[in-house]
N, C-alpha and C positions, 0 to 999 in steps of 0.2 A: 249769505255769508260764504266766503270762499274757504274751502276745505285745505288745510296745510298738508303739503305733500313732503315727507322728510326724504331727504336725499340719503343714499347709502354709498358704500365703498365703491360698488359697481358704477354708479353715476359719477363719483369722484375719479375713478380710473378712466372713464370716457371723456372727460374734460379735455379741451384742445390745449396744446403747449403754446402758450402765448407770452411767456416770459414772466407773468405774474404768479404770484403765490397763492394757490387755493387751498382752503381748509374747509372742513364741515363741523360745524359746532352744533351738536344735538340737531342734525339733519338739515341744518341751514348753511347754505354757501356763504364763505368768507373769502373775499378777494382783496388782496393788497399789492400794490406796486412793488418794483424791485426795490430793495433797500439802498440806503444813501451811501456815500463813499464813507462817511465816518463810521456808519454802523459796521460796514464791511472790515474797516481798519481794525476797531475795537475787537470785533470778533475773531479776526485773524490772529491777534495778540493774544487774546485769551485762550483761543485754542491752542497755540503754541505751548503756553505756560502748562494748560492743563494736560495736554498731549505728553509732553516730557515727563509730568508727575505720574501720569497713569501708567506710562510705559517703564519707567525706572522702578515703580513698585508692584508692577503686573496686577494692577488694579481691576482691569476689564477692557471696555471698548469705548472709545469716544468717537463720535460721529459729528459733522456739521451739515447744516441745511444745505440742500433740501433732501430731508428724509422724513418718510411718513411714519407718524406714530399713530397706529391704529388702535385707539382705546376702546372702540365699539364699532359696529358697523355704520353708525350713523354719528362717529365722532371720530375725525381724522385730523391731526394737527401736525404742523411742522415747526418743531421749535427750531432756534437758531444753533444750538448745541445739544447734543444728547449723550449722556453717559448711561452705560449699562455695566454694573458690576458683575462679577462672574456668576453670582447666584441668579442672574436675570437673563443670562445668555440665550436661554431657551425662547425668549421673545424676538429674537433676530430671525428674519425669514426673508425670502426674496422679495416680498411685498414691502418690507420695512420693519419696524418694531411693532409687534402685534401684543400689546399689553402695555403695562406701566413700566418705563425705564427707571433707573435710580434717580437720575437727574434730569430736568429739562432747564434749558437756559434760554431767556427771552431778553434780547437786547431792545429796549424801548425806543421807538421811533415816534416822532409826532403823530404819525397816521396810525399806529398801533399800541400807543401806551394804554389807552382806555380799555381796550380789547384785552391785552396782556395782563393787566392789573385786575381786570374783572373777569370777564367770561372764561377767558383761557385757564386762568388760575383756579377757578371754581371747577372747571373740568378736569384739570390735573389733580385736584383734591378728591373728586368724586371717584375717580378711576384709581386712586392709590398710588400716585406717583410721590415717593417719599420726600423728594427735595425738589425745590423750584428757586432758581436764581433769576432776579431782574436786574439787568445792567442798565442803570439810568445814565445814559450818554450825557444829557443835559446837565445833570446834577453831579456826575462824575462819581457815582457810588454804586457798589455792588450789594444787592440786598439778597440775603440767603434766607429761605424759609423751609422749615421742617414740618411735614404732616403729623399732626398731634389731634386726636379724636375727630378726625374727618375735616379738620380745618388747619390752614397754614399759620403758624406762629413763627416771628422772626426768630432765627437761628444765629444770625451773624450779619455783620455789615462791613464793609471794607470802603475806605475812602483815604486819599491822601498818600503819603509816602511809607507809612507804617505796614510792614507785611502782616498779612492776616491769613488764618486757617478758616475756611468756610465749609461746612458739612456737604457733603460726606467724605470730605478729604481731611487728613491730618498731615501736618508736615509740608503743606503746600507752599507756605509763605508768599502768597499773591500780593504783589505791590500794585494796588489800584492805579496809582498815577501812571504806572508804566503802560496802561491800556490805552489812554486816551491820545487822540491826535492834537496837535496845537491848535489853540483857539484862533478863530479867523480874527484879523485886525479890525 
């Protein structure tokens, strides 16, 4: 039987810059390819909406990938977008975000959907990230989850042309259909 070796932040920091996205999930390396064009378009649009809202209301700090969220020495994730409310600013360091951000946003890709909905969501819950959004590009839905009793429960959902507020934001008026690129013929 082979002994499992848990990778740490030190191992993670030594990985080569190959253009792929590296994460460590409970000591195990996860590697994903660069995101698709649709993925990047959706995230750029969502970032613009959130950034304007965060800045207009002086709510905190919004960052886009790649940024390391160091939840433990053996758990380093790179959400697509990260929001730190003012009460969590102390988590920001030169290495990235050291501890739970207020919100982690994951845009689902065919290659990452299972991991984002499963392992990563469980890790966010274990380390106390209050809110997680899953942006389902295929279904054109934004799902918001809030941490309750150590597990995520749906806290909001946005689809179509009706503006929605999704926690932790109020007055956001996000129009989900404004995020999606045109469907290919």
